[in-house]
C-alpha positions as CSV (number, residue, x, y, z in Angstrom):
1,M,76.9,100.2,89.4
2,T,80.5,100.7,90.4
3,T,83.0,99.6,87.7
4,P,86.8,99.0,88.0
5,S,87.5,102.0,85.7
6,D,86.0,104.3,88.3
7,H,88.8,103.2,90.7
8,I,91.8,102.3,88.6
9,S,93.1,105.8,88.7
10,D,92.6,106.1,92.4
11,R,95.0,103.2,93.4
12,R,98.7,103.5,94.2
13,T,100.2,100.2,95.1
14,F,103.9,100.5,96.0
15,A,106.7,99.0,97.9
16,I,109.6,100.5,99.8
17,I,113.0,99.0,99.0
18,S,116.3,99.7,100.8
19,H,119.4,98.3,102.3
20,P,119.0,97.4,106.0
21,D,119.3,100.4,108.3
22,A,118.7,102.9,105.6
23,G,115.5,104.0,107.4
24,K,112.8,102.0,105.6
25,T,110.8,101.0,108.7
26,T,110.9,104.6,110.0
27,L,109.7,105.9,106.6
28,T,107.0,103.3,106.5
29,E,105.7,104.5,109.8
30,K,105.8,108.2,108.8
31,L,104.0,107.5,105.6
32,L,101.2,105.8,107.6
33,Y,101.2,108.7,110.0
34,F,101.1,111.4,107.3
35,G,98.5,109.4,105.5
36,G,96.3,109.3,108.6
37,A,96.5,105.5,109.1
38,I,98.0,105.9,112.5
39,H,97.6,108.7,115.1
40,L,100.7,108.2,117.1
41,A,104.0,109.3,115.7
42,G,107.4,108.4,117.2
43,E,106.9,104.7,117.8
44,V,110.3,104.0,116.4
45,K,111.8,106.1,119.2
46,A,109.8,104.4,121.9
47,R,111.2,101.7,124.2
48,G,110.4,98.0,124.7
49,Q,107.5,96.6,122.8
50,N,106.8,99.8,120.9
51,R,110.2,100.1,119.4
52,R,109.1,98.9,116.0
53,A,106.8,99.9,113.2
54,R,103.4,98.3,113.1
55,S,104.5,96.2,110.2
56,D,107.2,94.3,112.1
57,W,105.2,91.8,114.2
58,M,107.1,88.5,114.1
59,K,109.1,87.7,117.2
60,I,112.5,87.5,115.4
61,E,111.8,90.8,113.7
62,Q,111.3,92.5,117.1
63,Q,114.5,91.0,118.5
64,R,116.7,91.9,115.5
65,G,115.1,95.1,114.4
66,I,114.6,94.0,110.8
67,S,111.7,93.1,108.6
68,V,111.7,89.5,107.5
69,T,108.1,89.2,106.2
70,S,106.1,91.3,103.9
71,S,103.1,93.2,105.3
72,V,100.4,95.1,103.6
73,M,99.1,98.4,104.8
74,T,96.3,100.4,103.2
75,F,95.6,104.1,103.8
76,E,93.6,106.8,102.1
77,K,94.7,110.4,101.4
78,D,93.5,113.2,99.1
79,G,90.9,110.9,97.5
80,L,93.5,108.2,96.7
81,T,93.9,104.7,98.1
82,F,97.5,103.8,98.9
83,N,98.5,100.2,99.3
84,L,102.0,100.0,100.9
85,L,103.7,96.7,100.7
86,D,106.5,96.5,103.3
87,T,109.2,94.2,102.0
88,P,112.1,92.4,103.8
89,G,115.2,94.5,103.6
90,H,117.6,91.8,104.6
91,E,119.7,90.4,101.8
92,D,118.8,86.9,102.8
93,F,115.2,87.5,101.9
94,S,115.5,88.5,98.3
95,E,113.1,85.6,97.3
96,D,110.1,86.9,99.4
97,T,111.0,90.4,98.4
98,Y,111.0,89.4,94.7
99,R,107.5,88.0,95.0
100,T,106.3,91.1,96.7
101,L,107.7,93.3,94.0
102,T,105.6,91.4,91.4
103,A,102.5,92.8,93.1
104,V,103.4,96.5,93.0
105,D,103.0,99.2,90.4
106,S,105.9,101.4,91.7
107,A,108.5,101.6,94.4
108,V,110.3,104.0,96.7
109,M,114.0,103.4,97.0
110,V,115.5,104.6,100.3
111,I,119.2,105.5,100.4
112,D,121.2,106.5,103.4
113,A,122.8,109.9,102.7
114,A,126.1,108.8,104.3
115,R,126.4,105.4,102.6
116,G,124.7,105.9,99.2
117,I,124.0,102.8,97.0
118,E,124.7,99.6,98.9
119,A,124.8,96.0,97.7
120,Q,121.2,95.1,98.7
121,T,119.8,98.4,97.3
122,R,121.3,97.5,93.9
123,K,120.0,93.9,94.1
124,L,116.5,95.0,94.8
125,F,116.7,97.7,92.1
126,E,117.6,95.0,89.6
127,V,114.4,93.1,90.6
128,C,112.4,96.2,89.9
129,R,114.2,96.7,86.6
130,L,113.1,93.2,85.5
131,R,109.5,94.4,85.6
132,S,110.2,98.0,84.6
133,V,108.8,99.2,88.0
134,P,109.0,103.0,88.3
135,I,111.1,104.2,91.2
136,I,111.1,107.3,93.3
137,T,114.3,107.8,95.3
138,F,114.3,109.1,98.8
139,V,117.8,110.1,100.1
140,N,117.3,109.7,103.9
141,K,119.1,111.1,107.0
142,V,120.2,114.4,105.5
143,D,120.0,115.9,109.0
144,R,123.1,113.9,109.7
145,E,126.6,114.1,108.2
146,G,126.4,112.7,104.7
147,R,128.0,112.6,101.3
148,P,127.7,115.6,98.9
149,P,124.3,115.6,97.1
150,F,126.0,115.6,93.7
151,E,128.1,112.6,94.6
152,L,124.9,110.7,95.6
153,L,123.0,111.7,92.4
154,D,125.9,110.7,90.2
155,E,126.2,107.4,92.0
156,I,122.5,106.6,91.4
157,A,122.9,107.6,87.7
158,D,126.1,105.6,87.2
159,M,125.5,102.4,89.2
160,L,121.8,102.0,88.3
161,A,122.0,103.4,84.8
162,L,119.1,105.7,85.5
163,D,118.4,109.3,84.6
164,V,118.0,111.4,87.8
165,T,116.0,114.5,88.4
166,P,116.5,116.3,91.8
167,M,113.1,117.4,93.1
168,S,114.4,119.0,96.3
169,W,117.7,120.0,97.8
170,P,119.2,119.9,101.3
171,V,120.4,123.1,102.8
172,G,123.5,121.8,104.4
173,M,123.9,118.5,106.1
174,G,124.7,117.3,109.7
175,S,125.6,120.2,112.0
176,D,125.1,122.6,109.1
177,F,121.6,121.4,108.2
178,E,119.1,124.2,107.8
179,G,116.3,122.5,106.0
180,V,115.2,121.1,102.6
181,Y,114.3,123.3,99.6
182,D,111.6,122.1,97.1
183,L,113.1,123.0,93.7
184,H,109.7,122.9,92.0
185,A,107.3,124.4,94.6
186,N,109.9,126.9,95.9
187,T,109.2,126.1,99.5
188,L,111.5,125.6,102.4
189,S,111.1,123.1,105.3
190,Q,113.2,124.1,108.3
191,P,114.1,122.3,111.5
192,E,112.3,123.7,114.6
193,G,112.5,123.2,118.4
194,P,115.0,121.3,120.4
195,S,114.4,118.1,118.5
196,R,115.2,119.9,115.2
197,E,112.1,118.4,113.5
198,F,110.0,119.8,110.7
199,M,106.7,121.0,112.3
200,G,104.7,121.1,109.0
201,K,104.9,124.9,108.2
202,A,106.8,125.2,104.9
203,L,107.8,128.7,103.8
204,S,107.0,129.8,100.3
205,F,109.2,132.0,98.0
206,T,109.0,133.4,94.5
207,G,112.2,131.6,93.6
208,M,115.8,130.9,94.5
209,D,116.7,134.6,94.1
210,D,113.9,135.7,96.6
211,A,115.6,138.2,99.0
212,A,113.3,136.8,101.8
213,L,115.5,133.7,101.9
214,E,118.3,135.8,103.4
215,K,116.2,136.1,106.6
216,V,115.8,132.4,107.2
217,I,119.0,130.8,105.9
218,S,122.5,131.8,107.0
219,A,124.6,133.6,104.4
220,P,127.0,130.7,103.8
221,G,124.1,128.2,103.6
222,L,122.2,130.3,101.2
223,A,125.2,131.0,98.9
224,T,125.8,127.2,98.8
225,L,122.2,126.4,98.2
226,R,121.9,128.9,95.3
227,D,125.1,127.6,93.6
228,E,124.3,124.0,94.0
229,A,120.6,124.3,93.0
230,E,121.5,126.3,89.9
231,L,124.0,123.6,88.9
232,A,121.7,120.8,89.7
233,M,118.7,122.1,87.7
234,G,121.0,122.9,84.8
235,G,123.1,119.7,84.9
236,Y,120.3,117.1,85.3
237,G,117.3,116.7,83.0
238,A,113.9,118.0,83.8
239,F,111.4,115.6,85.3
240,D,109.6,113.6,82.6
241,V,106.7,111.6,83.9
242,E,106.6,109.2,81.0
243,A,110.3,108.4,81.4
244,Y,109.7,107.8,85.1
245,R,106.8,105.5,84.5
246,A,108.8,103.5,82.0
247,G,111.5,102.9,84.6
248,D,114.1,105.0,82.9
249,L,114.2,108.1,85.2
250,T,114.0,108.5,89.0
251,P,112.9,111.7,90.7
252,V,115.1,112.2,93.8
253,Y,113.8,113.7,97.1
254,F,116.1,114.6,100.0
255,G,114.8,114.3,103.5
256,S,114.8,112.8,106.9
257,A,112.1,110.3,107.8
258,L,112.8,110.5,111.5
259,K,112.5,114.3,111.5
260,D,109.6,114.4,109.0
261,F,111.5,116.2,106.2
262,G,110.3,115.2,102.7
263,V,107.6,112.7,103.8
264,A,104.6,114.8,102.7
265,E,106.4,115.6,99.4
266,L,106.9,111.9,98.9
267,I,103.3,111.0,99.4
268,A,102.3,113.9,97.0
269,A,104.7,112.6,94.4
270,L,103.3,109.1,94.6
271,G,99.8,110.5,94.2
272,T,100.7,112.8,91.3
273,H,103.3,110.8,89.4
274,A,103.2,107.1,90.3
275,P,101.1,105.0,88.0
276,G,97.8,103.3,88.9
277,P,97.3,99.6,88.3
278,R,99.4,98.4,85.4
279,P,98.9,95.5,83.0
280,Q,100.1,92.2,84.5
281,P,102.1,89.5,82.5
282,A,99.9,86.4,82.0
283,E,99.1,83.7,79.6
284,P,97.6,83.7,77.0
285,A,98.0,87.5,77.1
286,P,98.7,90.3,79.6
287,V,95.7,91.2,81.8
288,L,94.6,94.8,81.6
289,P,93.2,96.4,84.7
290,S,90.2,97.4,82.6
291,R,89.2,93.8,82.0
292,A,85.7,93.1,83.2
293,D,86.0,89.8,85.1
294,V,87.9,89.4,88.3
295,T,91.5,88.1,88.2
296,G,94.3,88.2,90.6
297,F,97.3,86.2,91.9
298,I,98.7,85.0,95.2
299,F,102.1,86.5,95.9
300,K,102.4,85.6,99.5
301,V,101.0,83.2,102.1
302,Q,101.4,84.0,105.8
303,A,100.5,81.6,108.6
304,N,99.9,82.4,112.3
305,M,99.7,86.2,112.0
306,D,97.6,85.8,115.1
307,P,99.3,83.1,117.2
308,N,96.1,82.5,119.1
309,H,94.4,81.3,116.0
310,R,96.1,79.0,113.5
311,D,95.2,81.3,110.7
312,R,96.6,81.2,107.2
313,I,96.2,84.2,105.0
314,A,96.8,84.3,101.2
315,F,97.7,87.7,100.0
316,M,96.1,88.4,96.6
317,R,96.9,91.2,94.2
318,L,93.7,92.1,92.4
319,C,94.5,92.7,88.7
320,S,91.1,93.3,87.1
321,G,87.4,93.4,87.8
322,T,85.4,94.4,90.8
323,F,85.8,91.9,93.6
324,K,82.7,91.4,95.8
325,R,82.7,89.5,99.1
326,G,81.3,86.1,98.7
327,M,82.1,85.7,95.1
328,K,83.6,82.4,93.7
329,L,87.1,82.4,92.2
330,T,89.0,79.4,90.8
331,P,92.6,78.9,91.7
332,T,95.0,77.3,89.2
333,G,96.4,75.1,92.0
334,H,93.5,72.7,92.1
335,G,90.9,74.1,89.7
336,K,87.9,73.9,92.1
337,P,86.0,77.2,92.6
338,I,86.1,78.6,96.2
339,A,83.8,81.1,97.7
340,V,85.7,84.0,99.3
341,H,83.4,84.8,102.3
342,S,85.8,86.7,104.6
343,P,88.3,88.8,102.5
344,I,90.2,91.2,104.6
345,L,92.1,94.5,104.2
346,F,95.2,95.0,106.3
347,F,96.9,97.5,108.5
348,A,99.7,95.3,109.8
349,Q,98.0,93.1,112.4
350,N,94.8,95.1,112.3
351,R,92.2,93.8,109.8
352,E,88.8,94.8,108.5
353,L,86.4,92.9,106.3
354,A,86.5,93.9,102.6
355,D,83.1,94.1,101.0
356,E,84.6,95.0,97.6
357,A,88.0,95.6,96.1
358,F,89.4,97.0,92.8
359,P,92.4,96.5,90.6
360,G,95.6,97.4,92.5
361,D,94.1,96.4,95.9
362,I,95.7,93.7,98.1
363,I,93.2,91.5,99.9
364,G,93.8,88.6,102.3
365,I,92.0,85.4,101.8
366,P,91.7,83.1,104.9
367,N,92.2,79.5,103.9
368,H,93.5,76.1,105.1
369,G,96.3,75.4,102.8
370,T,94.2,75.4,99.5
371,L,96.0,78.5,98.2
372,R,99.7,78.8,97.5
373,V,102.2,81.3,96.2
374,G,101.9,81.6,92.4
375,D,98.2,80.6,92.2
376,T,96.1,82.6,89.8
377,M,92.6,83.4,91.0
378,S,89.9,84.1,88.4
379,E,86.2,84.0,87.6
380,R,86.5,82.3,84.3
381,A,89.7,80.2,84.9
382,D,91.0,81.1,81.4
383,V,94.2,83.0,82.5
384,R,97.4,82.2,84.3
385,F,99.7,84.9,85.7
386,T,103.4,84.4,85.1
387,G,106.6,85.6,86.6
388,L,106.4,84.3,90.2
389,P,109.1,81.6,90.3
390,N,110.6,79.5,93.0
391,F,114.4,79.9,93.2
392,A,116.9,77.1,93.6
393,P,118.1,77.1,97.2
394,E,121.6,78.2,98.0
395,I,121.7,76.4,101.4
396,L,120.5,72.9,102.1
397,R,120.1,71.4,105.6
398,R,118.6,68.4,107.3
399,V,116.1,69.0,110.1
400,A,117.0,67.2,113.3
401,L,114.0,66.6,115.6
402,K,114.9,66.6,119.3
403,D,111.6,64.9,120.3
404,P,110.7,62.0,117.9
405,T,107.1,62.2,119.0
406,K,106.7,65.6,117.3
407,T,107.3,64.1,113.8
408,K,103.7,64.9,112.7
409,Q,103.9,68.5,114.0
410,L,107.3,69.0,112.2
411,R,105.8,67.7,108.9
412,K,102.8,70.1,109.3
413,A,105.2,73.1,110.1
414,L,107.5,72.4,107.2
415,D,104.5,72.1,104.8
416,D,103.1,75.3,106.1
417,M,106.3,77.3,105.7
418,A,107.0,75.7,102.3
419,E,103.6,77.0,101.2
420,E,104.5,80.5,102.5
421,G,107.9,80.4,100.7
422,V,109.9,80.6,103.9
423,T,111.6,77.3,103.0
424,Q,111.5,74.6,100.3
425,V,111.1,71.0,101.4
426,F,112.7,68.1,99.4
427,Y,111.9,64.4,100.0
428,P,114.8,62.3,98.9
429,E,114.2,59.1,96.8
430,I,116.5,57.2,99.1
431,G,116.5,57.8,102.8
432,S,113.9,59.3,105.2
433,N,115.6,62.6,106.2
434,W,113.7,65.6,104.9
435,I,115.9,68.3,103.5
436,I,115.0,72.0,103.6
437,G,116.4,74.5,101.2
438,V,116.6,78.3,101.6
439,V,118.0,81.2,99.7
440,G,119.7,82.9,102.6
441,Q,121.0,82.1,106.1
442,L,118.4,84.3,107.9
443,Q,115.6,82.0,106.6
444,L,117.1,79.2,108.7
445,E,116.9,81.4,111.8
446,V,113.3,82.3,111.0
447,L,112.5,78.6,110.5
448,L,113.8,77.5,113.9
449,S,112.2,80.5,115.6
450,R,108.8,79.8,114.2
451,L,109.1,76.1,114.8
452,E,109.5,76.8,118.5
453,A,107.2,79.8,118.9
454,E,104.2,78.7,116.7
455,Y,104.4,74.9,116.5
456,K,106.1,74.1,119.8
457,V,108.7,72.0,118.0
458,D,112.2,71.9,119.3
459,A,114.5,71.2,116.4
460,G,118.0,71.8,115.1
461,L,119.7,71.8,111.8
462,E,122.4,69.4,110.4
463,M,124.6,69.8,107.4
464,A,123.2,68.0,104.4
465,P,125.4,66.1,101.9
466,F,124.2,68.5,99.2
467,D,125.0,72.1,98.3
468,T,122.3,73.1,95.9
469,A,119.3,71.8,93.9
470,R,118.0,72.0,90.3
471,W,114.6,71.1,88.9
472,V,115.1,68.5,86.1
473,S,112.9,67.9,83.0
474,A,113.2,66.6,79.5
475,E,111.2,66.7,76.3
476,N,111.4,62.9,76.1
477,P,110.3,61.2,79.4
478,A,112.7,58.3,78.6
479,D,115.7,60.7,78.8
480,L,114.5,61.9,82.2
481,K,114.0,58.4,83.5
482,A,117.4,57.3,82.3
483,F,119.0,60.2,84.2
484,M,117.0,59.6,87.4
485,D,117.8,55.9,87.4
486,V,121.5,56.5,87.2
487,N,121.5,59.3,89.8
488,R,118.9,58.0,92.2
489,N,121.0,58.7,95.3
490,A,120.8,62.4,94.4
491,M,117.2,62.6,93.4
492,A,114.3,64.0,95.4
493,K,110.8,65.3,94.9
494,D,109.5,68.8,95.9
495,R,106.1,69.4,97.5
496,D,104.5,69.3,94.0
497,N,106.1,66.0,93.2
498,N,108.5,67.6,90.7
499,P,111.8,65.8,90.3
500,V,114.8,67.6,91.8
501,Y,118.5,66.9,91.4
502,L,120.4,67.5,94.7
503,A,124.0,68.5,93.8
504,K,127.0,68.2,96.2
505,T,128.7,71.1,94.5
506,A,128.1,73.7,91.8
507,W,130.7,71.8,89.8
508,D,128.5,68.7,89.9
509,V,125.6,70.7,88.3
510,G,127.9,71.6,85.4
511,Y,129.3,68.1,85.1
512,V,126.0,66.3,84.9
513,S,124.4,68.9,82.6
514,D,127.3,68.3,80.2
515,R,126.8,64.5,80.4
516,Y,123.0,64.7,79.9
517,P,122.4,67.4,77.3
518,K,118.8,66.3,76.8
519,V,118.0,67.0,80.4
520,K,117.2,70.5,81.5
521,F,118.5,71.7,84.9
522,A,116.5,74.7,86.0
523,A,117.5,77.1,88.8
524,T,114.0,78.6,88.9
525,R,110.6,77.0,88.5
526,E,107.3,78.7,87.9
527,R,104.2,77.1,89.3
């Protein structure tokens, strides 16, 4: 009989985080290509419909060239199963990205060699830090003009408060680029042919002082490489796998995803150094991957991945046990066991039936609205995973329906997208206009795009008389009722019937919280 422990060490579940345009989508495609999951490289250089990685499938993603949803892609290499979670890189999608990062055991941070640490990179890193997610850094686009490697390393160390260990080193950059030297394997990857790509044949040397290097690198380039590499290996600490897995140290690889430099080394590093499934925070106690019974949590719900079928897929991170197709699991949302007959594994839009899955795996569960983000799935219903909150919206809008006969379709669409976490929906106590709340502006564009494309609902957005929202609660129900009675014009309910205070300004939040000290105003809410 197969046990979870037989597979725990075989899983690598990771995400790629970056600022927009740092090359995350290109790196995702190349990891899939090097991992054997796809057999056609260069889709990112193609035209028309092919100018996107396989993970970017939504219409608005294709139009704008950004990822606004999280996709899951599984591939196998060297006896390991890699589960790659592609996260939204746009700053307006930090909420969906946060939820995705709760489902991974490690992350790859992509940095543009010319721009270094950018605001969104730092924001996503802080999300990883909250959960001590180990990070491997990939400095991308070294074949173009960029900042000095030492400057980039010091910026990572200073801005992110991380120890850094360079694992490879660029031999020049931009017009002077002559390849990437692996400081530990003592191999050199060089550009070849008119496209200046790495063709897969790395040269081996006995060390940095090997005279054979003089035959393949120009004299100025070799002199600089030797000086910089000696300084780098002496000035930065040696790689410590325990410090990396604790989230205190990041190994740094230099490369070019577009030209195939450093991609193979990155996969090898994930396989060798990245942790397998880690314990997950839960009540009454953390869940270990070695636990015998099946547990997992829903971190994402995606509707209409196939526009021809009104499908709804709940993405579940398996945390313990051996999952078998057809087994019954109980969600915390409604407490009634459901049989999972058609669990699926993903490669972007391509799917295959999953007969079994193990801790660290991500499986899709087709459902009709019974599963929601934050639900715990378990055999014994004696555990609840924590740390998947809803965030208070920073933008509130009223939805203006252009065709009043489509009210039912609009309600269905808003409910669907609220379940997915694209928007939040609030139902005011007074008045009939539904109010949607989002974390970032791009979510509004996604909302309108999907209303039209998937639900055939033509709608616009109007300014709401509110600026933000807070979930309200109190130990004494009488205190909460007194507050709600006085502020009924500003009260609403969310989809779970929780009371929400809609504030006209951030100042109002502070004012009412001072006036009602017995009422708690929460900017996040766990389900």
